[in-house]
C-alpha positions as CSV (number, residue, x, y, z in Angstrom):
1,M,-101.0,-7.6,156.6
2,S,-102.6,-7.3,153.1
3,I,-101.1,-9.3,150.0
4,R,-100.5,-5.6,148.4
5,D,-98.2,-4.8,151.4
6,S,-94.8,-4.6,150.2
7,A,-91.3,-3.3,151.9
8,I,-90.8,-2.2,147.9
9,E,-91.7,1.3,146.2
10,P,-93.8,0.9,143.4
11,E,-91.6,3.5,141.2
12,A,-88.6,1.3,142.1
13,L,-90.5,-1.9,141.1
14,A,-91.4,-0.7,137.4
15,Y,-88.3,0.8,137.2
16,A,-86.6,-2.3,137.6
17,R,-89.2,-4.2,135.3
18,G,-88.1,-1.5,132.7
19,L,-84.7,-2.5,132.9
20,L,-85.8,-6.2,132.3
21,K,-87.2,-5.3,128.9
22,P,-85.5,-5.9,125.6
23,P,-84.6,-3.0,124.1
24,V,-86.7,-1.8,121.3
25,E,-84.4,-2.0,117.8
26,R,-84.5,1.2,115.8
27,D,-84.5,1.8,111.9
28,A,-81.1,2.3,110.6
29,T,-81.6,6.1,109.7
30,W,-77.9,6.0,107.3
31,Q,-79.1,3.2,104.9
32,A,-82.8,5.1,104.0
33,I,-80.6,8.3,103.6
34,G,-77.9,6.4,101.9
35,A,-80.5,5.2,99.5
36,A,-82.4,7.9,98.7
37,G,-79.3,9.7,97.9
38,L,-78.3,7.2,95.1
39,W,-81.9,7.4,93.9
40,A,-81.0,11.1,93.3
41,V,-78.1,10.7,91.6
42,C,-79.3,8.0,89.4
43,A,-82.5,10.4,88.3
44,I,-80.2,13.2,87.9
45,A,-78.1,11.6,85.8
46,L,-80.7,9.6,83.4
47,A,-82.4,13.3,83.3
48,F,-78.7,14.3,82.1
49,A,-78.2,11.4,79.3
50,M,-82.0,12.6,78.3
51,L,-81.3,16.2,77.5
52,T,-77.9,15.7,75.8
53,A,-78.7,12.4,73.8
54,P,-79.8,12.8,70.3
55,A,-83.4,12.5,69.0
56,P,-84.3,9.1,68.2
57,G,-83.5,8.4,64.6
58,S,-81.8,11.5,63.6
59,V,-78.8,11.2,61.7
60,E,-76.9,13.9,63.4
61,P,-77.9,16.9,65.4
62,K,-80.0,19.8,64.0
63,A,-77.4,22.4,65.5
64,R,-74.3,20.9,64.0
65,K,-75.1,20.9,60.5
66,A,-73.3,23.3,58.3
67,I,-75.1,26.5,57.1
68,P,-74.7,26.7,53.4
69,E,-73.3,30.0,52.3
70,Q,-75.5,32.2,50.1
71,A,-73.7,33.6,46.9
72,D,-74.3,37.2,47.3
73,G,-73.6,38.3,43.6
74,G,-71.5,40.9,44.0
C-alpha cells in the first residue's frame, strides 16, 4: 500500500481545505458610491455658485443697471 492511497476522496479533501481558509474581505461598495455622490454634489454646487456670482471687481451686475430714458423731444 502506497502512502498516496487514502480512504478520503480528493474532491472532499479539497472542499474541506477550502472551508478552512479565512474568508476574503471585500471592499465596501456603498462607501465608494457615497463618496462619489458627495463629490458630484459638491461639484454641481461649486459650478452653480460660479455661474450665479457677480464678476470680481464689479460694483453690480450689468443686467441690473437701470437703462436711462431717452428724450424723444416730442
